[in-house]
NUFI-752139 format. One record per residue (C-alpha): residue number from 1; residue in one letter; x, y, z. Coordinates in nm, 4 decimals. Each point is the difference from the previous one (the first is absolute). Layout:
N
k / r / east / north / up
NUM / A / X / Y / Z
...
***
This chain:
149
k / r / east / north / up
1 / L / 0.0000 / 0.0000 / 0.0000
2 / G / 0.1078 / 0.3592 / -0.0466
3 / V / 0.2806 / 0.1662 / -0.1876
4 / S / 0.3490 / -0.1362 / -0.0636
5 / S / 0.3326 / 0.1734 / 0.0605
6 / H / 0.0570 / -0.0078 / -0.3770
7 / Q / -0.3102 / 0.2137 / -0.0511
8 / I / 0.0939 / 0.2353 / 0.2830
9 / D / 0.3539 / 0.0457 / -0.1314
10 / E / -0.1212 / 0.1012 / -0.3464
11 / A / -0.0634 / 0.3757 / 0.0253
12 / S / -0.2245 / 0.0103 / -0.3084
13 / R / -0.2561 / -0.2180 / 0.1801
14 / G / -0.0652 / 0.2692 / 0.2627
15 / F / -0.0221 / -0.2379 / 0.2966
16 / S / 0.2762 / 0.1492 / 0.2133
17 / M / 0.0641 / 0.3314 / 0.1662
18 / R / 0.3737 / -0.0779 / -0.0129
19 / F / 0.0124 / 0.0746 / -0.3731
20 / E / -0.1373 / 0.2856 / -0.2065
21 / G / -0.2602 / -0.1491 / -0.2302
22 / P / -0.3432 / 0.0486 / -0.1513
23 / L / -0.3113 / -0.0608 / 0.2094
24 / D / -0.0921 / -0.3221 / -0.1782
25 / M / -0.0006 / -0.2903 / 0.2512
26 / R / -0.1618 / -0.2511 / -0.2374
27 / M / 0.1275 / -0.3557 / 0.0356
28 / D / -0.0623 / -0.0549 / -0.3708
29 / Q / 0.0687 / 0.3254 / -0.1811
30 / A / -0.1472 / -0.1397 / -0.3215
31 / S / -0.3443 / -0.0419 / 0.1515
32 / G / -0.2319 / 0.2133 / 0.2006
33 / E / -0.0428 / 0.3725 / -0.0285
34 / L / -0.0154 / 0.0887 / 0.3674
35 / T / 0.3277 / 0.1413 / 0.1321
36 / A / 0.0986 / 0.1698 / 0.3234
37 / A / 0.0153 / 0.3263 / -0.1954
38 / T / -0.3643 / -0.0408 / -0.1009
39 / I / -0.1060 / -0.0563 / 0.3600
40 / L / 0.2064 / 0.2887 / 0.1354
41 / N / -0.0831 / 0.2525 / -0.2716
42 / E / -0.3613 / -0.0838 / -0.0866
43 / W / -0.1716 / -0.1555 / 0.3007
44 / S / -0.1604 / 0.2071 / 0.2752
45 / A / 0.1652 / 0.0491 / 0.3375
46 / A / -0.2669 / -0.2246 / 0.1571
47 / E / 0.0694 / -0.2812 / -0.2486
48 / I / 0.3752 / 0.0269 / 0.0573
49 / A / -0.0498 / 0.0013 / 0.3776
50 / D / -0.2075 / -0.3168 / -0.0260
51 / V / 0.2797 / -0.1716 / -0.1956
52 / L / 0.2620 / 0.1087 / 0.2551
53 / W / -0.2151 / -0.1226 / 0.2890
54 / R / -0.1198 / -0.3260 / -0.1586
55 / H / 0.3286 / -0.1146 / -0.1571
56 / G / 0.2620 / 0.1812 / 0.2063
57 / E / -0.1738 / 0.0105 / 0.3360
58 / E / 0.1179 / 0.3596 / 0.0149
59 / R / -0.1630 / 0.1776 / 0.2936
60 / L / 0.0783 / 0.3421 / -0.1490
61 / S / -0.1690 / -0.0875 / -0.3293
62 / R / -0.2259 / 0.3069 / -0.0077
63 / P / 0.2638 / 0.2720 / 0.0556
64 / L / 0.2433 / -0.1847 / -0.2282
65 / S / -0.2556 / -0.0219 / -0.2789
66 / R / -0.0725 / 0.3726 / 0.0278
67 / A / 0.3743 / 0.0759 / -0.0221
68 / L / 0.0336 / -0.2266 / -0.3049
69 / V / -0.2908 / 0.1703 / -0.1776
70 / A / 0.1439 / 0.3437 / 0.0837
71 / A / 0.3373 / -0.1014 / -0.1503
72 / R / -0.1449 / -0.0965 / -0.3392
73 / P / 0.1256 / -0.0766 / -0.2551
74 / L / 0.2093 / -0.2770 / 0.1523
75 / R / 0.2423 / -0.1455 / -0.2545
76 / S / 0.2696 / -0.2061 / 0.1752
77 / T / 0.0643 / -0.2371 / 0.2863
78 / A / 0.2415 / 0.2503 / 0.1542
79 / Q / -0.2634 / 0.2736 / -0.0107
80 / L / -0.2582 / -0.2341 / 0.1562
81 / A / 0.2360 / -0.0987 / 0.2827
82 / S / 0.0890 / 0.3646 / 0.0611
83 / V / -0.3645 / 0.1110 / 0.0224
84 / V / -0.0886 / -0.2866 / 0.2362
85 / K / 0.2976 / 0.0704 / 0.2276
86 / A / -0.0772 / 0.3739 / 0.0102
87 / A / -0.3763 / -0.0378 / 0.0538
88 / Q / 0.0083 / -0.0808 / 0.3718
89 / P / 0.2738 / 0.0343 / 0.2631
90 / G / 0.1817 / -0.3042 / 0.1317
91 / A / 0.3365 / -0.1562 / 0.0713
92 / P / 0.2006 / -0.0844 / -0.3145
93 / K / -0.0517 / -0.3740 / 0.0501
94 / E / -0.3784 / 0.0443 / 0.0359
95 / L / -0.0134 / 0.2216 / -0.3104
96 / T / 0.1746 / -0.2714 / -0.2019
97 / K / -0.2409 / -0.2638 / 0.1316
98 / R / -0.2949 / 0.2255 / -0.0855
99 / A / 0.1278 / 0.0458 / -0.3546
100 / A / 0.0485 / -0.3784 / -0.0302
101 / R / -0.3639 / -0.0547 / 0.1043
102 / V / -0.1152 / 0.2505 / -0.2636
103 / F / 0.2059 / -0.1736 / -0.2701
104 / Q / -0.1378 / -0.3370 / 0.1109
105 / A / -0.3593 / 0.1233 / -0.0052
106 / L / 0.0346 / 0.1454 / -0.3485
107 / R / 0.1678 / -0.3149 / -0.1356
108 / I / -0.2711 / -0.2223 / 0.1453
109 / E / -0.2755 / 0.2169 / -0.1488
110 / V / 0.1640 / 0.0292 / -0.3423
111 / N / 0.0413 / -0.3761 / -0.0289
112 / A / -0.3217 / -0.1033 / 0.1772
113 / E / 0.2206 / -0.2235 / 0.2151
114 / M / -0.2635 / -0.0784 / 0.2632
115 / D / -0.2456 / -0.1085 / -0.2710
116 / E / 0.2721 / -0.2167 / -0.1525
117 / L / 0.0765 / -0.1517 / 0.3387
118 / E / -0.3673 / -0.0823 / 0.0588
119 / A / -0.0216 / -0.1672 / -0.3427
120 / I / 0.3171 / -0.2014 / 0.0600
121 / L / -0.1173 / -0.1162 / 0.3417
122 / A / -0.3395 / -0.1052 / -0.1371
123 / A / 0.1622 / -0.1921 / -0.2847
124 / A / 0.2605 / -0.1587 / 0.2259
125 / A / -0.2626 / -0.1181 / 0.2472
126 / S / -0.1605 / -0.2094 / -0.2721
127 / L / 0.3355 / -0.1627 / -0.0813
128 / V / 0.0915 / -0.1086 / 0.3509
129 / R / -0.1175 / -0.3472 / 0.1023
130 / P / -0.2103 / -0.0344 / 0.3153
131 / G / 0.2380 / 0.0129 / 0.2953
132 / G / 0.2709 / 0.1510 / -0.2221
133 / R / 0.1886 / 0.3209 / 0.0659
134 / L / 0.0652 / 0.3101 / -0.2008
135 / A / 0.3102 / 0.2066 / 0.0771
136 / V / -0.0099 / 0.3705 / -0.0801
137 / M / 0.2774 / 0.2465 / 0.0823
138 / S / -0.1410 / 0.3415 / 0.0773
139 / Y / 0.2088 / 0.3105 / 0.0541
140 / H / -0.2340 / 0.2421 / 0.1704
141 / S / -0.3039 / -0.0047 / 0.2244
142 / L / -0.2529 / 0.0628 / -0.2781
143 / E / 0.1000 / -0.3181 / -0.1786
144 / D / 0.0471 / -0.1874 / 0.3246
145 / R / -0.3541 / 0.0695 / 0.1237
146 / R / -0.1538 / -0.1150 / -0.3287
147 / V / 0.2105 / -0.3146 / -0.0182
148 / K / -0.0875 / -0.0996 / 0.3583
149 / R / -0.3776 / 0.0327 / -0.0544
***
């Protein structure tokens, strides 16, 4: 589940705040029209806040979304990280974690990752024999909660 280090290390994918890149975040850049740039530059502050809360569990989703809308047009990962870190005060480590949650939330929304996870789990359940086990490695609490249901 999730994104690989290869995808994160490729700046043109827009997954990482460590590299200047476009706000893409699509797993498959050949398919799908929704990008992080579309969400950030076209969606309302309320819609963005919902994404940050639902997929990033970001408790400051509302003020962050207002800051992101005010900073439009957002064009790069570096600009996104800068706006998020400047939007609310905090210790440097907390600001980095907050930005990581925003990046995660946008990536999950762009790629409909929770919908994909639900589909995979439903399909896998039909493949496992009665009494059998299914092993799933999850990397954050959103995935973990769904897998454990």
